[in-house]
VOGU-3710 file (C-alpha; in Angstrom, 3 decimals, decimal comma):
1> mrqralvlvg> 49,726/-17,145/-17,379  50,792/-13,604/-18,017  48,877/-11,789/-20,780  50,958/-11,145/-23,860  50,601/-7,949/-25,893  52,174/-6,619/-29,092  54,734/-3,876/-28,453  56,201/-1,678/-31,190  59,691/-0,392/-30,322  61,755/2,103/-32,331
11> lawtpvaats> 65,152/0,730/-33,270  67,847/3,086/-32,000  70,485/0,717/-30,507  74,128/1,286/-31,254  76,396/0,092/-28,342  77,220/-3,585/-27,684  75,289/-4,995/-24,694  77,326/-5,398/-21,484  75,303/-8,405/-20,216  74,413/-11,721/-21,851
21> eplrlppgqs> 70,789/-12,895/-21,844  69,550/-16,386/-22,780  68,042/-16,782/-26,262  66,018/-19,670/-27,753  65,895/-20,093/-31,538  63,073/-21,830/-33,502  63,633/-25,445/-34,575  65,778/-25,786/-37,681  67,770/-22,538/-37,202  71,587/-22,790/-37,390
31> lgaweeamvl> 73,633/-21,374/-34,517  76,361/-20,292/-36,946  73,923/-18,037/-38,817  73,002/-16,210/-35,573  76,463/-16,183/-33,923  77,547/-12,737/-35,148  74,291/-11,045/-34,056  74,288/-12,866/-30,672  77,863/-11,787/-29,876  77,206/-8,187/-30,918
41> ygfvlgdtsa> 74,031/-7,769/-28,839  74,952/-10,002/-25,874  72,833/-13,152/-26,231  73,693/-16,803/-25,578  71,717/-19,982/-26,098  70,165/-21,045/-22,786  67,071/-21,738/-20,708  64,394/-19,048/-21,176  61,895/-20,330/-18,621  62,895/-17,776/-15,917
51> gpaawlvvfg> 64,527/-14,350/-15,656  65,293/-11,935/-18,480  65,267/-13,837/-21,758  64,225/-13,687/-25,407  62,820/-16,340/-27,725  61,413/-16,584/-31,262  58,047/-18,217/-32,120  57,100/-19,304/-35,662  53,443/-19,709/-36,665  53,052/-20,641/-40,326
61> dkwylcvrdg> 54,988/-17,983/-42,250  54,849/-15,410/-39,403  57,666/-14,809/-36,882  57,114/-13,367/-33,383  59,794/-12,056/-30,973  58,946/-12,628/-27,278  60,951/-10,914/-24,482  60,803/-11,080/-20,653  62,543/-8,196/-18,803  64,002/-8,142/-15,281
71> agretkaqvt> 60,631/-7,194/-13,741  58,960/-10,299/-15,231  56,956/-8,418/-17,880  56,588/-10,253/-21,176  56,158/-8,444/-24,487  55,808/-9,666/-28,028  56,330/-8,130/-31,503  55,903/-9,507/-35,011  59,133/-9,478/-37,078  60,053/-10,326/-40,650
81> aprstedrle> 61,396/-13,822/-41,291  65,228/-13,462/-41,395  66,921/-14,190/-44,687  70,313/-12,503/-44,175  72,751/-11,430/-41,464  71,310/-7,893/-41,530  67,816/-9,280/-40,766  69,167/-11,227/-37,757  71,028/-8,135/-36,489  67,796/-6,113/-36,646
91> ilalaramlg> 65,814/-8,804/-34,761  68,348/-9,053/-31,897  68,719/-5,246/-31,791  64,944/-5,087/-31,276  65,190/-7,760/-28,559  67,917/-5,794/-26,718  65,800/-2,622/-26,977  62,757/-4,433/-25,565  64,874/-5,690/-22,620  66,123/-2,166/-21,843
101> egvapgvlpe> 64,466/1,220/-21,610  64,106/1,680/-25,374  64,447/4,911/-27,248  61,403/7,003/-28,107  61,287/8,184/-31,678  62,377/11,790/-32,085  60,255/14,622/-33,400  61,160/15,887/-36,832  61,399/19,678/-37,161  58,621/21,343/-39,050
111> lvapelpppe> 59,590/22,144/-42,612  58,598/25,663/-43,723  58,804/26,661/-47,365  60,915/29,877/-47,875  59,138/32,969/-49,119  60,260/33,900/-52,645  59,891/37,419/-54,117  57,441/37,746/-56,999  59,050/37,423/-60,434  59,786/40,611/-62,387
121> lpplepeppp> 57,924/40,825/-65,704  59,063/43,081/-68,611  56,764/46,076/-69,397  54,168/45,561/-72,075  54,661/47,593/-75,306  51,618/48,753/-77,356  51,050/46,855/-80,580  51,510/48,809/-83,891  48,419/49,446/-86,067  47,763/46,849/-88,797
131> dpgpgvpedv> 49,435/47,380/-92,197  46,814/48,308/-94,870  48,758/46,347/-97,503  51,017/47,240/-100,451  49,721/49,440/-103,337  46,946/51,145/-101,358  47,794/54,799/-100,496  46,189/56,176/-97,360  45,227/59,696/-98,735  43,707/58,635/-102,134
141> atppvepptp> 39,885/58,836/-102,242  37,826/56,386/-104,326  36,246/58,107/-107,393  32,423/57,904/-107,696  30,916/55,466/-110,189  28,383/56,921/-112,659  25,333/54,824/-113,630  25,073/53,761/-117,361  22,827/55,744/-119,712  19,738/53,717/-120,897
151> apvvgpapda> 19,444/53,088/-124,647  16,425/54,630/-126,492  13,483/52,350/-127,448  12,674/52,438/-131,186  9,007/51,622/-132,172  7,080/51,481/-135,499  6,151/54,657/-137,282  2,689/55,980/-136,338  1,510/56,205/-139,972  2,457/52,615/-141,052
161> apdvqpvpap> -0,398/50,054/-141,064  0,202/46,607/-139,475  0,602/43,592/-141,771  -2,410/41,261/-141,009  -2,545/37,713/-142,576  -5,942/35,849/-143,048  -6,718/32,816/-140,862  -7,819/29,643/-142,796  -11,191/28,035/-141,937  -11,076/24,648/-140,020
171> apdpppppsv> -11,701/21,439/-142,027  -14,986/19,511/-141,330  -14,877/16,256/-139,306  -15,145/12,965/-141,316  -18,450/11,012/-140,978  -18,475/8,026/-138,524  -18,251/4,506/-140,018  -21,477/2,478/-140,253  -22,150/0,096/-137,338  -22,239/-3,675/-137,967
181> veenpeppps> -24,972/-5,690/-136,117  -24,484/-9,475/-135,664  -27,559/-11,604/-136,239  -26,886/-14,383/-133,599  -24,633/-13,046/-130,786  -23,064/-15,630/-128,360  -23,878/-15,265/-124,656  -21,004/-14,533/-122,253  -19,415/-17,554/-120,442  -20,852/-18,390/-117,003
191> vdpivapdpp> -18,674/-17,974/-113,845  -19,169/-20,072/-110,693  -19,546/-18,016/-107,487  -16,738/-18,225/-104,854  -17,996/-19,492/-101,488  -15,886/-18,895/-98,352  -15,273/-21,987/-96,161  -16,930/-22,195/-92,777  -14,716/-21,302/-89,791  -13,471/-24,269/-87,699
201> rdpvvvappa> -15,608/-25,097/-84,721  -12,807/-26,357/-82,362  -9,453/-24,607/-82,964  -6,303/-26,596/-82,247  -3,635/-24,746/-80,167  0,002/-25,655/-80,689  1,683/-25,979/-77,221  5,391/-26,573/-76,479  6,334/-30,098/-75,361  6,547/-30,838/-71,639
211> pspasdparl> 10,086/-30,451/-70,201  12,024/-33,637/-69,573  13,822/-34,277/-66,249  17,229/-33,735/-67,930  16,204/-30,190/-68,991  14,964/-29,146/-65,522  15,599/-25,360/-65,144  18,232/-24,088/-62,718  17,028/-23,870/-59,112  18,329/-22,504/-55,843
221> wfrlgggggw> 19,099/-25,020/-53,057  20,223/-24,904/-49,441  21,236/-27,239/-46,631  21,753/-26,980/-42,850  23,343/-29,591/-40,608  26,012/-30,615/-38,158  28,237/-33,468/-37,162  31,459/-34,489/-35,500  34,841/-35,952/-36,265  38,496/-36,231/-35,335
231> stltgatgll> 41,290/-33,692/-35,994  45,029/-34,254/-35,666  45,340/-30,860/-33,904  42,467/-30,997/-31,369  41,231/-34,596/-31,293  37,441/-35,000/-31,139  35,560/-31,933/-32,390  32,124/-30,822/-33,557  31,064/-28,916/-36,648  28,030/-26,831/-37,660
241> sgsvgwdlra> 27,674/-26,081/-41,362  25,355/-24,465/-43,878  25,444/-24,292/-47,666  23,634/-22,448/-50,435  24,019/-23,146/-54,151  22,610/-23,159/-57,645  21,819/-26,089/-59,939  23,529/-25,460/-63,276  22,363/-28,454/-65,316  21,143/-31,592/-63,594
251> pltvgldlga> 22,895/-33,201/-61,837  25,789/-30,640/-61,732  25,613/-27,938/-59,039  27,868/-25,299/-57,427  27,625/-23,629/-54,037  29,181/-21,852/-51,059  29,766/-23,833/-47,850  30,226/-22,182/-44,427  31,066/-23,916/-41,138  32,312/-23,313/-37,609
261> spdrpllgls> 33,833/-25,367/-34,761  33,942/-24,379/-31,050  37,063/-24,067/-28,862  38,807/-27,403/-28,379  42,074/-28,126/-26,405  45,197/-28,431/-28,538  47,025/-31,748/-28,376  50,606/-31,711/-27,048  50,244/-28,641/-24,787  49,264/-28,081/-21,146
271> gaetqaradg> 45,504/-28,313/-21,810  44,749/-24,616/-21,268  45,453/-23,817/-24,923  42,421/-24,058/-27,251  41,614/-23,595/-30,930  38,386/-22,421/-32,604  37,861/-22,226/-36,371  35,505/-20,790/-38,980  35,587/-22,230/-42,506  34,451/-20,999/-45,920
281> allvafspqa> 34,746/-22,921/-49,194  33,472/-23,240/-52,756  32,055/-26,624/-53,757  31,296/-28,372/-57,045  29,056/-31,421/-56,656  27,307/-34,242/-58,471  23,885/-33,905/-56,861  20,700/-35,530/-58,213  17,467/-34,789/-56,392  17,740/-38,162/-54,641
291> gpwlavlaga> 20,650/-40,571/-54,595  24,450/-40,287/-54,370  26,213/-37,036/-53,400  29,842/-36,364/-54,381  31,454/-32,930/-53,845  34,921/-31,376/-54,066  35,681/-28,364/-51,812  38,466/-25,757/-51,645  38,576/-22,943/-49,099  40,284/-21,378/-46,094
301> sarrfrqagq> 39,979/-21,596/-42,316  40,292/-18,670/-39,888  41,709/-20,080/-36,620  41,848/-18,484/-33,177  44,211/-19,696/-30,427  43,613/-18,950/-26,744  45,488/-19,654/-23,525  43,524/-19,650/-20,273  40,726/-17,744/-22,029  43,044/-15,013/-23,374
311> lvlwgvvpwa> 43,660/-14,507/-27,104  47,217/-15,478/-28,091  47,332/-15,721/-31,905  45,102/-16,091/-34,927  45,739/-16,921/-38,573  44,273/-18,181/-41,869  45,139/-21,629/-43,281  44,022/-22,875/-46,761  42,555/-26,380/-47,083  40,885/-28,769/-49,545
321> gveigwtlpp> 38,521/-31,684/-49,054  35,912/-34,096/-50,430  32,409/-35,186/-49,395  30,543/-38,402/-50,233  27,020/-39,241/-49,124  23,453/-40,141/-49,982  20,347/-37,947/-50,310  17,030/-39,529/-49,361  13,890/-38,878/-51,462  12,249/-35,524/-50,621
331> llglsvqlra> 9,272/-35,287/-48,297  7,264/-32,026/-48,187  10,005/-30,322/-50,201  12,878/-31,322/-47,835  15,442/-34,128/-48,059  17,710/-35,699/-45,431  21,359/-36,030/-46,483  23,901/-38,353/-44,840  27,538/-37,710/-45,717  31,150/-38,346/-44,720
341> earadlrpte> 33,870/-35,731/-45,227  37,661/-35,443/-45,163  39,684/-32,219/-45,161  43,446/-31,542/-45,122  45,391/-28,314/-44,529  47,510/-27,146/-47,455  50,021/-25,492/-45,065  51,338/-26,739/-41,678  50,554/-24,913/-38,437  53,298/-24,429/-35,811
351> lqlgalsagg> 52,547/-22,984/-32,372  55,192/-22,547/-29,625  54,280/-21,126/-26,218  57,200/-20,953/-23,767  58,789/-24,383/-23,495  55,774/-26,136/-25,127  55,142/-26,524/-28,836  52,441/-28,085/-31,033  51,441/-28,075/-34,666  51,723/-29,826/-37,973
361> rgvhagaava> 49,530/-30,285/-41,045  45,967/-30,625/-39,756  43,720/-33,414/-41,094  40,004/-33,676/-40,243  37,670/-36,610/-40,892  34,061/-36,867/-39,785  30,391/-37,468/-40,568  27,396/-35,123/-40,731  23,623/-35,090/-41,167  21,913/-32,226/-43,027
371> vrgrgptpvr> 18,470/-31,160/-44,223  18,460/-30,102/-47,875  15,773/-28,077/-49,665  15,152/-26,439/-53,021  13,647/-23,153/-54,117  10,379/-22,880/-56,111  10,319/-24,217/-59,666  10,066/-21,457/-62,340  6,614/-21,412/-64,039  6,633/-21,995/-67,801
381> rlsdrsrplp> 4,143/-19,696/-69,605  2,627/-20,324/-73,035  2,864/-17,510/-75,573  -0,223/-15,325/-75,945  0,174/-15,634/-79,727  -0,597/-19,370/-80,023  -1,604/-19,959/-83,643  -4,883/-21,959/-84,158  -4,910/-24,560/-86,911  -8,016/-25,192/-89,072
391> argg> -9,837/-28,465/-88,512  -9,412/-31,053/-91,245  -12,457/-32,309/-93,115  -16,160/-31,700/-92,266
//
């Protein structure tokens, strides 16, 4: 099988083609919608298995234009899904260009900015001196200010004698009152001494209650396993998977699931076409430490298609699924989990290679065995400030 490669061709096709080449449209396309573009660019519906020809391949929501020229070389280019007559004209113009010599894109001339003269600025005029303000003449000097003359100090006449008044003598203190002595004084009331209690011999420490199984703290968990099943696209297939998650509140848990399947032949083709896939999904599960397992998954699958060992196409398909199973009691920290799973594609896959086609909405069902483990349990520490209680009695 000839190797197919993506070829980008510049559209520069104006004349109507002189020859008519066979063209094959995807299933479901109306001939009337393509008739105008086919007549303009010289294409007719016919067998594309030999000689110069063009055909369209649809994979999911992607369209590919495949062309074989007179020398037997096959090229392929991704195009936009047509929604109008202009889109169909552009697709067949590209097909005609890929059958012929094609036109190389031209070189745009270099754009050079014109040189502009510097702008002319008006000359700067000197600013006038500031205005001193109204009512202040420039040539008038400020008169000096004379200090005030101090007033004379008038004192008493030197011959006058000062008027001196006599000071009265202080009055004597009154005598103290006579003291009264009681014949029979009462003694003061007696007071009992305060004795401190003895310290407790065995202090009692208040500790938090032991955690119950329902309040088990969140823990990290993981699982590794593999299995097999049946797919509507490839038949029997194998699967390797691994998961890692976090227990929110027993028995509810969330996690990330990763898986991969090897190349398997596609059903409905020649047998040389294979598909390999890698899956990633988020899961929410009911998962006690031992017992039933029920999970809901939603994710996407990256799929690779080969033909005779050569890469043809690849794409991403969303899917959803469920898992049911049973987890055996743990031994040495590990548990064995047996489960069945079912997954369905949320979008159909269509693959057309030459005269052969395959596809549809893929459904996978299978069984798997996994080993499941948990991370270490967080250690609960008592507070350093435990308050001792005094002993009662004694």
